[in-house]
N, C-alpha and C positions, 0 to 999 in steps of 0.2 A: 494351477488358480488364478483367478482373475485378479486379483485381487494386487496391492502393494502390501498386505501388507496378512503376515503367516497364524498370526494366532490373536485373542482375542483379547479387547485390552484391558479389560476387567478381569475376565477370569487364569486366561494364559494358556484356555484350552485350544488342540490346534486350527484351523476356519479348517468350512470344507461349504468349495460354489455348491450352491441351493436356487433353485431353480424360483425368481419372485415375481408371479403372475403379475401386477400394481407397476415392477419396473419391465416386463418381458425381458428378466434377459438374469441372467443369471445373477446372484449377489452373494460375498461371505457372511457364511453363517457360525453358529457357536450352537452346539447342539448340547455345552452344558447350558449355556443361558436359553437355549431355545429364544435364541433374535439374532436381525441380523445386526454386520456390523456393515457399514458404508464405513466409503473413505475421510480420514482425520486430517487433514491442516491445516496451521496456522491462516489466523487474517493480519491485514496492518492494513497500513493508513498513505501513504504518501500524500503531501502539497504542494502543487506548481505554489509558492508563497510570494504577493501583485504587496506592490507597495499600496498607498492609497491615492495616493494618485494616480495609477493603475497601466503606471508609462515603464516596469521598474522589476524584472526578476527575482526573486533572488538562488541564488545553487550557492551551495556546503560543503566544504572535503573535513573526511572524518577518517578514523584510525590510520595516521598518518602515509593519504594516498592521496595520489597524487590528478587524480579525476573528479569534475563536481558531482552533485548528487544531493536533489532534491530530496527536506526535511522530509523522515520518514521514522513508523514507528509502529509498535504490531501493538495490535488489541489486547485491554488485562479485559482477563477475566470477570464480568459484572460487568462492566463500560461496551456502552453503544459506538461505532466508528469518530460519533461528534466530540464525543468525551473524548474517542485519541488524537482527534486533531487539534481540540484546545489545549490538555494536557502539553502533550508534542511539542507546538508551539513556544508554548510558554518554558516543558522543561531545555529545549536548546538552545531556543534562541531567547529566551526574554521578552519573546513577543504576545499582541496582546490582538489576540484574533477582530474584526469590526463586519468578518466577513466569511459565512463557509458557501461554497456553490458545490455539489453532487459534478468531475466530470464522468470519467467509464473507471472500469473493470477488468484486473487481469489475471488471470493466473499465474505465478512463475514456479516452473519449478524445483531450480537449482535449491528453493528451500520451501518447496512443495507449499507457497504461501497464495492466498488469494490478496491483492496490492487492491488497496480501495484508498482510490486518488482522486484525489477535491483539491479545487483553488480556494486559495481562503485570502482574504484582500485586509490586512495589518490598516490598527488603526497608527503608525509609526513605522517608522527607521530603524527609527535608536532600536540595537539588538543589541543583549549581554548571554552570548556565546556561554556551553557549559562545557562541563570537561569534554561529552562526547562526539565537538567539534572545532576543528582546529582552526576550522575559518569560513569566512564564507566572505559573497560576490553580488550585493548590486548591479547586474547585467539587462540592460536598455532590450527593450524586448525586440525591438529591431536586431535584437546584433544574436539573439538567444542564443538560435539555429545559431549559428558557430562555437556554442559549447555542448551542444545533442549526438552525444552519440547515436547514430544512422537506426542501427541492432542493438539500440537497449527499450527496457521496455518507458524509460524518457519520456524519448523519444518516438511511444505510438500516446503518452501523457499530454506530453505538450505539443500538439501536433492538433489532435482531437479539437482541444482545448485552444486552438489559435483558428481554426475551423467552427468553431462553438460561434468563437469573435465574432469573426468577419458574417456570420452567418445572422449573427446580438444573435446571438438566445445566451447572451450571459446578459 
């Protein structure tokens, strides 16, 4: 079986590989539902949060860990990615979004999630965090790379952002 899953998510029947002409490859197929079953994965947003002056970036610590991360969260059913950005910013840090700019995407295999990264400019730096956030820090843009491990999606997202900024794409 070429798929990560072996049974139909609608009826539970064991899937079989069947050639799909449009895809030009074997795709998991449910003989009971008579439908191909393409992989299902979660979608989430991740945000590079920037203060209104553009000179500092926000990093947060969550769930009693010692490392910094970006504000992030899953996209809810019926919600588009931009709505999730605004909701997560409001929920986690009490921030008000001034501007949202798409950055880049990456598949995160550990949680089977498509991560959609955005650059978010806030209207102010005064934040009120919720229970999910242990602490936060505003980091000078010139020092941000000191806080980002190279082998992470954060590194990919931040370097893409810095390249866009350097090339005046933002």
